N, C-alpha and C positions, 0 to 999 in steps of 0.2 A: 587512561593510554593518551598517547600521542598522535592519533589518528584523522582523519578528516575524513568526514560523514556527511552525505548529502542526504535529505529525505524530502523525496515531492510531499505535498499535502502535509506539509508539517504544521500548518498555523493551529490545527484543532486536531482534536476526537485521538484518533489512535497516532497520526503521526504525531501529535504534537507531545504523545506520552513518550515515544521511540525518543524523538528528540531531545526531551531532557533526560530520559535516561542513558543517552551519549555521553549528552554533556556533562551528564553526574558523574563519568568515565573517564573524564578531561580530552573528550573527546573535539577537536575543534568542526563545530555543524554549520552544515549551511541548512535553511528552510525552505521551502517557497510555498507561495501559495497566490492565488489569482485577485486575492484584496490588499490594496496597499494597506489599507491602515490597521487592519486584523495581520498580517506578516508583520509589519513594524512594530505594532501592541505584544505579541508574541516574541519577537526575536528578545525582545529589549526585558520582558519578563525570564527567558529563559538564558539570558547570555550567549545567544548565538546569533549567527548569521541572517541575514531576513532578504529572500531576492523575489521581489514579484517576478512571477512567471506562470505562462497558463502554459501547463504542458501538452497540451493539445496542437500549440502553435510553433511548428519548426523553428521560424523565427525565432520566437523566443526562449525555444529550447536551445538551438545552438549560441546563443548569446548568454546563456547559462553557463553553457560547456565552458564557455572562454575563460570565463571566470576562475577556472578549475587547474589546476595544475596535475599533481597525483593524486587520488582515491581510491580510500582505504576502503569504505562501505558504501552501496547504495541505497536506498529504502525507500521501493517505488508502493509509497500511501498514499496518493493522488486518485482519486476513485469515489464512487457513491450511487446513487439512483438517481437516473437523470428526474429532472424536473417538470410536471403536464405540462402540454402546449397550450396556446392560448383559446383553441377551441375552434380556430376557424377554418383549421384542414380539412379536408375528406378526411375518413377512418383510415386509409390507407396510409394517406400522407401524415397524420399523426404517428403510426403505427412504426414505420419508413424514419421517423424523424425519432422516436422514442429511440429504436436499435440504433441509428449513428450515433446520439448520445452514451447510451450504454459501451459501445464496444469502444467509442472515442476516450471516454473519461477514466474505462476502466480496463484498457488494455492497451491501445496504444499511447496513452500516456506512459505505459512503461517504457514501453518499444522504442518509442523516440526516444526517452531521456534516456535509457541504457546504451543505446548507440550512439549518441553524441557524446558518450563518456568513456565509451568502449575502451576509445587509444591511452586513457588513463588512468583505468584498473592496470595493477600491478600483480606478481604472483605473489597471493595470501588475500589480493582483495574478495569482498563479497558482492555480491547483488540480493535481497529481498525484497518481493514484492509482498503484498498485501491481497490475498484471495479471500473468498469466503465461503461458509458452508451452502451457500447459494445454488456453488457451483452441482450441487450434488441433490439438489432436488427441490424445486418451487421456486426455482428461480429468476425465470423467465428472461427478458432481455438481458437483465443486467448477471444474474446467475450463467447464461451462454458467453457473455464474456467473461467472467470468474474461469471458467472451463476452459476458455481458450486461454486465457495468461496462463493454466497452469500448463496445458500443451506446449506453447514455446518457450517457457520457461526449462520444459525438459531441452528441447533443441539448444535452445541457450547453451544450459550447460555443456552438453556435447561438444560445442566448441570452445569454450569457453575453459573447459576443467583441465584441458592442456597446458593450460597457462598458471595453472596454480589458482583459479578463479572458481568461486563454489557461486551456485544459483540455485535459491531455493526459495517456495512461496509459502508463506502463512495464510492456511486456511482458517478465517478466526468464525464460532461461531457468534450468538448473540452477545452483543458486548454493550453493556448498560453507560450509561454516561455518555453519550455522544448524542450528536443532533441526526445521526444516519437516517432515522423514519420520519426529518424534519416536525417531530414534534404530532404524530399521527399514531402513534403506537399506544393502544387501548391497553387496561390495566390485565384485560382478559387475556389479550395476546401476549402481553409480558410474563406471566404468570403461566402458559401453555409453552413458551418457548423455556422457561427454566423449568419448568415437568418434563420437560423433554432431555436434560440431561441427567447424568449417573449422580454430578456430586450437588445436585439442587441448589445450584447458585450461577444467577449470570456471568458470562466474564468481565472482564478488566481491561480496561486498557492498558495496566498493566502487565497484566498476563502476555500480553500481544508485544511490548516493550521489553519485557525478560525474554523472550524467545528469540527479536530479533537480538539481542545485546548473545545472546548464547550462538545463534548464527554464524558472528561476526569473529566469535571467540575461537582461539587456536585449537579447543577441546573438537570441534566440529569439522576441520579442516577435510574429513573422510566424508562428506553427507553432503551431497549436492545430487539436483535434478530432481530434487524430493516436495511435494506437498507435506507440507505439517500440520496437523488436523487440530486446534486448540480451542476445543466448543465442549470441554468438560465430559462428554461421553456422548453430544446430543446426535454426532454420524460419528460411526467407528469402522476401521478398516480392521481386514483380518490377512 
């Protein structure tokens, strides 16, 4: 389909897989990331447009939006666990820095980017944000930020749905093959996360990419304001 798709955090992990899936669907895809070399290399490999942009920086986000005309799909995939601090701060200062980083990376990136391109969305457009099972349990500052993402999405949907724009969150469970844990995931923790699922396997970036493609499809036009849990049954709703 000849659509224009913007994916923040599209140079690696889930964002990269989503970009690859939409590109395979013949969309014109723009990916963003903070590291120039990574963005350039990924864009070249996938045959998409790469834009260096820190989605926590309003000026950079405004410059990104200025490059786009009409936008059919926005995928807010930027985010992740905050890096540890240098250890020079007090305990409270370190805690505050961690919470600020979690909120900036996992909530404000989506808020700023979506707001900057909102006037470029049209009837039939989709806004998709990548959440986490961490919003439901044991998530700390990261989980709290992802929970806030879901609350913000519900409000955004109420605002944009009358214009024919859908807004949904994909809440990802444990996804193997990413750098989310920065190489710190033990074999024991991996087994425990898999054991929590009903289907006894980790999620893949492809699982999330296919869900994103569906949420942006004609068959999902009455699906908005929702958090879609993609976790193999590790967390269930009723």
